[in-house]
N, C-alpha and C positions, 0 to 999 in steps of 0.2 A: 604419391604420384605426382611427381613434379613436371610442370607444365613449361612455355616459355615466359610467360607471365609471373614465374616463381610463386604459383598458385599449388598450395599442398590441398589434394584433394582428398578429405577425409571419409572415405568410403566404406571402410571396414570398422567393426565397433574397437571399444574401448574394454579390457579384458582385467578381470580383476587378477590381483597377484595371490590370493589364495584361492587354486582350483581345483580344493580337495572339498570344498563343501560337499556334505553327504546330499543328494538329490532324490527325492521320494517320487516314482514315476505313478501315476493314476490313469490309467488307459491302456491299451495295448493296439489300437487301431491305426491306419497309415499314417496319422501327423506324428505319434508317438515313434513307431515302429521305423519309419522311413525318413521323417525331418528331425526330430526332436532329438532322438537318441545317436542319429547317424552326424549331424554336427555336434554334439555333444564330445563323442570320444571324440573327432577330429581336434575340437580347441581342448581337449584334456583334462575334460569336465568329470565328474565323482558320481555318478548315477549308483546306487547302492541298493535299491529296493523296487519293487514294482507290483502292482494289483490290477484288476480288471474286473470285469464282470464274469468273465471265464479265466478260471485259473491256468487252461492248455495254453489259449493265445497269450497268457503272461508269461508262461514257461518258455514257448517258443521265441517271444521278444527276448527275454532275458539269456535265453542260450545263444541268439544270434550276437547280442551285445555285450556280452560278459556280465552279467549283474547277476551278483550273489544269493540276493533274498527275493523269493516270491510269495505273495502272500495271498489267501483266499478270499480277502477284503481289502475294502480300503481302511477299513476302521482299524483292522490287525495294523497296516501300515503305519498309519497315523500315530500308532503307540511305539513305535521304532525310535528309539533316541538319538541313532545315528543320522536321521533324518533332520536335517536343517532347513533343506528349502522344499516344499511340494510343489511339485510341476503335473497341473492339472488338464488331462487333455481327453474331455467328454463332451457330450452335446452340452448347449449351454443350458439348456432346461435342466440337468442334473449339478450346474456349478454349484448352486448355493447352498445344500443340501451338505455336500461335500466340507466347501469353508464352514458351514457353523458346526460342524464337528471339530475342521481343523484346529480352529481357534481356542479349543481346549486343551489344546498341546502347546501353549505357548511357551512354553518352559524349554521347548529343544526346537519347535517351528519358529523360523526367524524371518521367512520370506515365502510368498505364495506367488504362483505365477498360473493366472488363468490363461483359458483361449478367448477369444473375440468371436461371438461377442458374449461380453462379459456375464450376460443375464438375456432371461426371455423380454426384460424391457427396460425403461430408466428406470424403473421405482425400485426394483429389485436388486439390481446395478448398486444404486446407491444403498442397500442395507449391505452389499457383500463390502463395500467400501467402509459403512460404519462398523460393521465386525470386526474386520481386520484393524481399523484407526483404535479401537475399546483394546483389542487385544495387545498390541504392540507389534504388528506382524506388518511387514514390510509387503503391500500387494504391488504387483505389475499385471498388464495386459501383454497378451503375444498379438500385438499388430507389427506383425513380421514385415509388412511391404514399407517400415518407416527405413529396414535394413538391408531394403533390396538395396543394390551397389551403384544404380544408376542414381535412385532418389536421395541417397546420401551423399552421392558426388555433387547432384544439383543444390542441394541444402548448402554444401559448403563454399559454391558459388554464390549462392545467395549472400551468405553470412558475410565473405569478402567484398559485397559491392560490386563483383565483376558485371551484372546484369544490370545494376541499379535500379531504380524503383519497380517492383511488378508491376505490370499494367494488365496482362492477362494470360493464364495458364488452362491448360485442355488435357483432357485424357480420354484418347478412343480406345476402348475396348470393344473389339470382335472375338471372343474366344467363349467355346462353351465348357462351362467346370463338370466336373464330376460331382452329380447332385446324390445329396447321402440322403440314408432312410429318415433320419430326423426331420430334414427338412421339409420332407414332405408331409409328416406327422405333425409338424408346426404351421404347415401352409406357407412358408418363405422361402421363396426363390432368389432374389439378387439383391436387394438393398441390405440386410441383416449380413448376407456373407461374402458379396464380391464388393459392393457398393462402401461397404464401411472400411474395406482398405481404402478407397478412392479418397474418401470423405477425411479420414485419418490422415492420409498423406498430404490434403492441401491442409490442414491445420498444422502439420510439422513443417510444411514447406511457410506457411505464409501466416500464421494464427489462426483465431477463431471469426470464423465469417459472423456478420450480423444478422444474415436472411439467407433461406433458401427456397427456389422455386423447383419443383418435383414432377415430373410426366411419367406416368407408365403405361405400359400394355403388356398384354400376354403374349410368354412365348409360346410359340404353336405348337412347337416341340412337344412341351410337357404338359398341353392343357387338358390332355383328357385322361392322363393319371396323375397328375400332379396337380390341384386347385391352388392358385396363387393369384394372386394381383400383381407383384411386382416381377415381372418377366423383363423386359426391357425396360429400362431406367433412364431416364435423362434428366440434370438437374444443374441449375446454374447456384452458385453459390454469388451473395454481395458482399462487399466490407465497405464500410461508409468511407473508408479512403480511396473510392474508386475502384479498386481492384475486382475484377472478376474471373472469377474459374470456372470450367464448366465439363462434366462427364458424360459421356454415351458410353451405357453400360451395354450393349448389345449381346446376351447369350444365346440370342437365333443365329444370327448371322449369315442368314440364307438357308435354303434346303441343302446345306452340306454334306450332312448325312441322309440324305433322301435322294441321293442321285447327282445332284450337282458339284463341281470343282467348289473348293473352299479358299478362303481367304481367311485366315486366322490369326491374330495378331494383337498386342495392346502398345501404343503407342501414346509418347505424352510431350508435351512443347510450354514452355515459358517464355515469353517476351516481357522484357523490360525495356527500362527507356536507355539501356546503355549497353545491353546485347541481348541475345537470345538464347538459349537452349533446348534442345530436344533430343528424345531418345527413345527407345523400345524395351519392353519388359520380356525377359526371355521364358518366365514363367509357362505360357503356353505348349512351349516344346517339351515341357517335361514327359519321360524320363532323358530326355538327350539332353545333355550340358549345353545350355544356350547361354549365355552371358547376357546380360542387358547391356545396354548403350547409351553413351553419352554424346553429345556433339554439341558444340555450342560456339558463337561468335562473338565479339567484342568491340566496339571502338574504339578500344583501348590500342588493338592489335590490326584496326584494318580490315578489309575484305577476306577473310579467309577463316576457316573453320579450325576446330583443335578437336581431335578425335582420340581421348584418351581410352586406353582398353585394360580388360583385367580379367583372370581367369575364373574367379568366383562366379557363383549362379545365387538366384535367390532361393530355388529348392534344392539341397537341405541348407544350403552353406550361411544363407543369413539368420537360421534358426540358433545361432550362435548368439546373435543380438541380445535378442529378449532376455533370454537367460543369464549376458553377461552383464547388462546393465542391471538386472537387479541382486546378484552376486555382489557387483560392486557397492551397490549402496546400501547392503548390508554389512561390508568390509568397511566403508566411508562414513556409517551411519548418516546416511544423506536420504534424499527423497530418489526414489527411481525414474530413470527419465521417462516410461511410460508406465504411470502411478497410476491405480485406479480411479485416484480423485480426478486425474486430468483426462482420463478415458470418458469420465462424466458424461465430459462435454463432445467426444465424438457420439457416446448411446444418445445424447442428446439432438444430435445433428441428425441421427438415421431416425430418430422420435420426429423430427421435424418433416423429413423427407416424407412419413407415411399420412402425417396431418396435411400437409402440403397437398399432395396427390388428392385424397379422398375430398380436402374441402376445395380443391383447386384455387388455392392461394398462396401468395409468399407467408412463408411461416417465419417470424424472429425466433431466434434460438433460445433468448432469454424468456418467450414465453412456456417453452419447457423447461428450462432449468428453475424457474420456479415454482415446478408443479412439487 
């Protein structure tokens, strides 16, 4: 997408040359059925097999998306020689056991895409990374906010120096997620499920912070039947170069489901020495197709705003990106953009947030990475 500054906003993912790599799908829930497979078919990818806990669910998803092979168990699917990429979409407490079995089939499985969070904690995530590295399997993590079109467009501006040196960035989330049963079982509310997107997006845009300070309070809507600590989550990331980033992840948003009017949105903003960018994330409007937006201004063009727009949306279109970058890494024998090794730093950042609010102090990321 061109602008008057001759800037190319690279908001779409790079696609592999070989679209025919066989994808084996594990899981038949919403993320697989309504996001992954919709996006894969749009991109021309090749899902060849599916398995989940309930064969009837797998068969229904296979019929909907034209997948020929349905297996009774993921163990049977792993033995299928036409599966060269494993796409795992199950709760995080089950991912490691699947990876342990999958690495035994490195003769034909060349890549694995796991969900975020990669595991239930940082140590288990390290084990997943180790297992794949020792098997020679490329591991990628489905941190799909990196492929939200407005976030990638903002990254494009930063990489081309349009905004100058970043000084401050923020995300303001006022949205109510769909709480999953496994979240209630694990006692997880916001940090490991929603905030992990924002923490990873900050890392994608600006690199690794040095420390984080996090404060949380209970979401009163879910306080009775969903025991948790991290409902509304606020955090500040500090960079030793002076940059500060912050997010307000408000899953309460006021009594919008208790009779009051609602005000649901996710907005972001980046301020630099040479310009500013701001945008909205369209995801809270799902299933209505609402593209995310980007507006930016720069001293190079004076006092005016540029407002490029596109038709693509985060859910489901952006789900092409995490699989595409894994396929490209296999094709080119390179490291995936969102590799398991890289994502360990996002996992460490989430862990640091938990330590921070419990101990009421700023936590250096290296404190977690050293464990």
